[in-house]
C-alpha positions as CSV (number, residue, x, y, z in Angstrom):
1,M,135.9,71.5,126.7
2,E,136.0,69.4,129.9
3,I,133.2,67.0,130.5
4,T,132.1,64.5,133.2
5,D,130.2,61.3,132.8
6,D,127.0,62.8,134.3
7,V,127.0,65.7,131.9
8,L,127.8,63.5,128.9
9,A,124.9,61.4,129.8
10,E,122.6,64.4,129.2
11,A,123.6,64.7,125.6
12,A,121.3,63.4,122.8
13,P,122.4,59.8,121.8
14,R,124.0,60.8,118.5
15,L,126.0,63.6,120.1
16,R,126.9,61.5,123.1
17,A,128.3,58.8,120.8
18,A,130.3,61.3,118.8
19,L,131.8,62.9,121.9
20,T,132.6,59.6,123.5
21,A,134.5,58.4,120.5
22,A,136.4,61.7,120.1
23,A,137.2,62.4,123.8
24,L,140.8,63.0,124.7
25,P,142.6,63.1,128.1
26,S,144.0,66.5,129.1
27,L,146.0,67.9,132.0
28,R,144.3,70.8,133.6
29,L,146.7,73.2,135.3
30,T,145.4,75.4,138.1
31,T,147.4,78.3,139.3
32,A,148.7,77.8,142.9
33,G,150.9,79.9,145.1
34,E,154.1,81.6,144.3
35,C,157.2,79.4,144.0
36,A,160.9,79.8,143.4
37,G,161.6,81.1,139.9
38,D,164.2,78.5,139.0
39,T,162.4,75.3,140.0
40,A,162.5,72.4,137.6
41,G,158.9,71.4,137.9
42,T,156.0,72.5,135.7
43,R,155.1,76.2,136.5
44,L,153.9,79.5,135.2
45,G,156.3,82.5,135.1
46,G,159.7,82.6,136.7
47,L,162.9,82.0,134.7
48,P,163.5,79.5,131.9
49,L,165.9,76.6,132.5
50,L,168.2,76.5,129.4
51,V,171.6,75.2,128.4
52,A,174.2,77.8,129.5
53,G,174.9,80.2,126.7
54,T,171.5,79.7,124.9
55,A,170.5,82.9,123.2
56,W,167.3,84.4,124.6
57,P,164.5,84.2,122.0
58,C,163.7,87.4,120.1
59,S,161.1,88.3,117.5
60,P,162.1,89.3,114.0
61,S,162.1,92.9,115.1
62,G,164.8,92.1,117.7
63,R,162.5,92.5,120.6
64,A,163.1,90.0,123.4
65,Q,160.1,87.6,124.0
66,C,158.6,87.0,127.4
67,F,159.0,83.7,129.1
68,L,155.5,82.4,130.1
69,G,156.3,79.1,131.8
70,Q,157.6,75.6,131.5
71,L,156.4,72.0,131.3
72,N,158.4,69.4,133.0
73,S,158.1,66.3,130.8
74,D,158.4,63.9,133.7
75,D,155.6,65.7,135.5
76,V,153.4,65.5,132.5
77,N,154.2,61.9,131.6
78,A,153.6,60.7,135.1
79,R,150.2,62.3,135.2
80,F,149.2,60.8,131.9
81,G,150.8,57.4,132.7
82,A,152.3,57.5,129.2
83,A,155.3,59.1,127.4
84,R,153.7,62.1,125.9
85,L,156.8,64.3,126.0
86,P,160.6,63.5,125.8
87,A,161.7,62.2,129.2
88,G,164.0,64.3,131.4
89,T,163.1,67.5,129.5
90,V,161.7,71.0,130.3
91,L,159.8,72.8,127.6
92,S,160.2,76.6,127.9
93,F,157.4,78.7,126.3
94,F,158.1,82.2,125.0
95,Y,155.8,84.8,123.3
96,D,156.0,88.4,122.1
97,W,154.1,90.1,124.9
98,V,154.1,93.5,123.1
99,E,153.0,92.6,119.6
100,Q,150.7,89.6,120.5
101,R,150.4,88.2,117.1
102,W,147.2,86.2,116.3
103,G,148.7,83.4,114.3
104,F,146.5,83.6,111.1
105,D,149.3,85.2,109.0
106,P,152.5,83.4,107.9
107,A,154.3,86.6,108.9
108,D,153.5,85.9,112.5
109,A,156.1,83.2,112.6
110,G,159.0,84.0,114.8
111,H,157.0,85.8,117.5
112,W,157.0,82.8,119.8
113,R,159.4,80.0,120.6
114,V,159.4,76.7,122.4
115,L,162.7,75.4,123.6
116,A,163.3,71.8,124.8
117,T,166.2,71.4,127.3
118,P,167.4,68.4,129.1
119,V,166.8,69.0,132.9
120,D,170.3,67.7,133.7
121,G,172.7,70.6,133.3
122,A,170.0,73.2,132.6
123,V,170.4,76.6,134.4
124,A,168.1,79.4,135.1
125,V,168.6,82.2,132.6
126,S,167.6,85.9,132.9
127,G,166.5,87.9,129.8
128,T,165.8,91.5,129.0
129,A,162.0,91.1,128.6
130,D,159.4,91.6,131.3
131,S,159.3,88.6,133.6
132,F,156.4,87.2,135.6
133,T,156.4,86.0,139.2
134,A,156.7,82.2,139.3
135,H,153.6,80.3,140.4
136,A,153.3,76.6,141.0
137,V,150.4,74.7,139.5
138,T,148.2,71.8,140.5
139,A,147.6,69.3,137.7
140,T,144.5,67.2,137.2
141,V,143.8,64.7,134.4
142,V,140.4,65.4,132.9
143,R,138.4,64.3,129.8
144,T,137.9,66.8,127.0
145,V,135.6,66.7,124.0
146,P,135.7,68.7,120.8
147,D,133.9,72.0,120.6
148,L,131.3,73.2,118.0
149,G,132.7,73.3,114.5
150,E,135.2,70.6,115.1
151,P,135.0,67.6,112.6
152,P,133.5,65.1,115.1
153,V,130.7,67.5,116.1
154,E,129.8,69.5,113.0
155,P,128.1,66.6,111.1
156,V,126.0,65.8,114.2
157,R,125.1,69.4,114.6
158,A,124.0,69.7,111.0
159,V,121.8,66.5,111.2
160,S,120.3,67.7,114.5
161,G,119.4,71.1,112.9
162,E,117.7,69.4,110.0
163,A,115.7,67.1,112.3
164,T,114.6,70.1,114.4
165,R,113.4,72.0,111.3
166,H,111.5,69.1,109.7
167,H,109.9,67.4,112.7
168,L,108.6,70.4,114.7
169,P,105.3,72.0,113.8
170,R,105.6,75.3,111.9
171,H,103.9,77.2,114.7
172,H,106.7,76.4,117.1
173,G,108.4,79.7,116.5
174,W,110.6,79.3,119.5
175,A,112.4,76.4,117.7
176,R,113.3,78.6,114.8
177,G,117.1,78.6,114.7
178,W,117.3,76.3,117.7
179,N,119.6,73.4,117.6
180,P,119.9,70.8,120.4
181,V,123.7,70.4,119.9
182,D,124.1,74.2,120.4
183,A,121.8,74.1,123.4
184,F,123.9,71.4,125.0
185,Y,127.1,73.3,124.5
186,R,125.6,76.5,125.9
187,A,124.5,74.7,129.0
188,T,127.8,72.9,129.7
189,G,130.3,75.7,129.0
190,A,133.0,76.6,131.4
191,A,132.4,79.4,134.0
192,A,133.5,82.8,132.6
193,G,136.6,84.3,134.2
194,V,138.1,81.1,135.4
195,P,141.6,80.6,133.9
196,V,141.8,77.3,131.9
197,H,145.5,76.3,131.4
198,R,145.5,72.9,129.6
199,V,148.2,70.5,128.3
200,F,147.1,68.3,125.4
201,G,143.4,67.4,124.8
202,W,140.8,69.4,123.0
203,P,141.1,73.2,123.4
204,D,138.6,75.5,124.9
205,V,138.0,77.6,121.8
206,L,136.8,81.2,121.9
207,Q,136.3,81.8,118.2
208,G,136.4,78.4,116.4
209,P,138.6,75.5,115.4
210,M,142.2,76.3,114.8
211,E,143.7,73.2,113.2
212,L,143.3,74.5,109.6
213,E,144.5,77.9,110.6
214,C,147.7,76.4,111.9
215,Q,148.1,74.2,108.8
216,L,147.7,77.1,106.4
217,A,149.7,79.8,108.2
218,A,152.5,77.4,109.0
219,N,152.7,76.6,105.3
220,G,152.7,80.2,104.0
221,V,149.0,80.7,103.4
222,R,147.1,83.5,105.2
223,H,144.1,82.0,106.9
224,G,140.8,83.6,105.9
225,N,141.9,84.3,102.4
226,P,141.1,81.0,100.5
227,A,140.1,82.7,97.3
228,G,142.1,83.7,94.2
229,P,145.5,82.1,93.5
230,E,145.7,80.5,96.9
231,R,142.6,78.4,96.5
232,A,144.4,75.4,95.1
233,R,147.0,75.6,97.8
234,V,144.3,75.6,100.5
235,A,142.7,72.5,99.0
236,E,146.2,70.8,98.9
237,L,146.9,71.6,102.6
238,R,143.5,71.0,104.1
239,P,143.9,67.3,104.8
240,G,147.0,68.0,106.9
241,A,145.0,70.1,109.4
242,A,144.1,66.8,111.2
243,D,147.8,66.3,112.1
244,W,147.8,69.3,114.5
245,V,147.3,68.8,118.2
246,L,147.1,71.1,121.1
247,L,150.3,71.2,123.2
248,W,149.6,73.9,125.7
249,Q,146.6,76.3,126.2
250,I,147.6,79.3,128.3
251,D,144.8,81.5,129.5
252,T,144.5,85.1,130.7
253,D,145.3,84.9,134.4
254,D,144.9,87.7,136.9
255,A,147.1,85.9,139.4
256,L,150.1,86.3,137.0
257,E,149.0,89.7,135.8
258,W,148.9,88.7,132.2
259,R,146.2,89.3,129.7
260,W,146.1,88.2,126.1
261,A,144.4,90.9,124.0
262,D,140.9,91.3,125.4
263,A,141.0,88.4,128.0
264,G,141.9,85.9,125.4
265,R,143.9,82.6,125.3
266,L,147.1,81.5,123.7
267,Y,147.1,78.1,122.1
268,Y,150.5,76.4,121.3
269,W,149.9,73.7,118.6
270,I,152.2,71.1,117.1
271,R,152.0,68.5,114.4
272,R,152.0,64.9,115.6
273,R,155.1,64.0,113.6
274,D,156.9,67.0,115.0
275,L,155.9,66.1,118.6
276,A,157.2,62.6,118.0
277,A,160.5,64.0,116.7
278,G,160.8,66.5,119.5
279,A,160.8,69.3,116.9
280,F,159.2,71.9,119.2
281,E,160.7,74.8,117.3
282,R,157.9,74.0,114.7
283,C,155.1,74.9,117.0
284,W,152.5,77.4,115.8
285,V,150.6,79.8,118.1
286,V,147.0,81.1,117.8
287,L,145.6,83.9,119.9
288,Q,141.8,84.0,120.3
289,C,139.5,86.4,122.2
290,P,135.9,86.0,123.4
């Protein structure tokens, strides 16, 4: 969730301190006008720039995946003022438009792909999947904070709830179930229907935190099934959830005529160590809906 200084100042002191400490910079991408489909800059849609002869990504069924857009690392790094991505590189993002896997099942692996290609020598490649009209983007660096349920917020939320229950008179029926942290998030949420494409930073969640989901599914454990023989495996993997970071959040966007399930969002995640190593083939994708 994006936040400004004036809005953050309205949060209760304990919550404000937690959000300030956990805040992360993010690059907000806003869809602009149509552009050439083979430009090297950051864009949505168009054609991927790949090394000549690169095989077009396909899902396990053999279906060609759709190309969604690309990040130009030099664009991204210049905006952040830091080397967040490998220099001189374009990252091409693919996804299975037909099956639209959710990402909570290990079997969903292979239904998306992220390819890293040096800009020098890369050529525009056409595939057999549906393509989208290329659109340029405008990029703005913003500050993001974790959503409800994320580790930096959940303890504050729990304490705030206890304080509300114990310090308000019993006849204050309106306060039953009310939590000041929840109220703050409801009042500061993003406007509905406005596409939020985001590079790095905290995601704009629609159903809840995703780091553990990525950690489990990417390691062969179906998320949402922590009981039975997998219980010990979940406990073993849980600490590694903190290593996952958002790479690119791609929203439903009418300008590009794409919709993820019921007006949902795609979230491309990557481990910090894989990001540092440039191992983008190890990304994991989660699809969430309102």
